[in-house]
N, C-alpha and C positions, 0 to 999 in steps of 0.2 A: 366245722367246715362242710359237713354233709349238706347243709341247707344253702350253701353258697352257689352261685352260678358256676357253670362249667369252667369259664375262664379263670375265675378266682380259685377254684379247687386245683386246676392244672398248675397255676403259678404259686399256690399256697400263700395267698394273701387275701384278706377279706376286702370287700368293696370299700369299706370306710377307710382303711389304710391305703388302698391303691389310689384313692382319690384325694387323700389328705395332702395339704400343701407342705406339712412338716410332720415327720414321725421320728420319735426317738428310738434308734436301733443301736444297741450295745453302747448307749450313752452318747451317740452321735446324732446330730440333726440330719435327717435324710429325707428323700422323696422317692416314690416309686416311678421308675422310668417306663413309659408305655412301649418304647421300642425295644429295650433290653429285657423287660420283665424282671428287673432287679432293683434293689434300693441303692441309691448313690447319695453321697454327701451333697448338700445343697449347693456347694460351690461349683458343681458340675452342671448346673442348670442355669439358664438365662431367665431372670425374673420369675414369673409364675408358670413358665412352660413345663410341660409334663414329660418331655423327652430330653435326654442329656445332650450337651453340645456335640460330643463325639458322634452319636448316632444321627443327630440332625444334620451335621456336616456331610456325612455319607449319603443321607437321604436327599439333601439338596444337590449334591454333586450328581447323583443318578438322574434327578429331575432335569438338571441343566444339560446333561449328556443326551438324554432321550429327546429333549426339546431341540437341541442343536441338530441331532440326527434327522428328526422330522422335517426341519426347515431345509436341511441340505438335500435331502432325497425326496422332498415333496410329500413325506408321510408314507411312502410306499417301499420302505427298505431299500431305497436307492434305485428301484426299477421304475422305469417310466411306464405308466399304465395307459394302454390304448384300448378303446372300446369300439366294438362294431356297432352297427345300426340297431342291434337288439340289446345293447348295453352289456354284452359280454366282453370281458377283458382279455387281452392278449399281452402278457408282460414283455415279450420279446419284440413286439412291434411287427411281427411277420404277418403280412396281409396277403393271402392268396386264396383263389377259389379252385375248387376241384369240380370239373364238369364231367 
């Protein structure tokens, strides 16, 4: 393991086994999950994907949520962005001049 990349050393899995479509672990056919950094049985994966369904579902949910937030708020965390003539933003929309 000392010659493996840092990722493989950290997760204690060689590159060949981390990328293999099927690995026998304790007599069970498993695959390394990129999201969990663990081996799962093949039944927990869709086709040849490298992330288990459970983690992919969470990932997709977060993507949908952030996408919906961006569309609802215009991508500015819900604040309407106003810019002056110099391109500087004023998130509250307060426009006044001091003389």
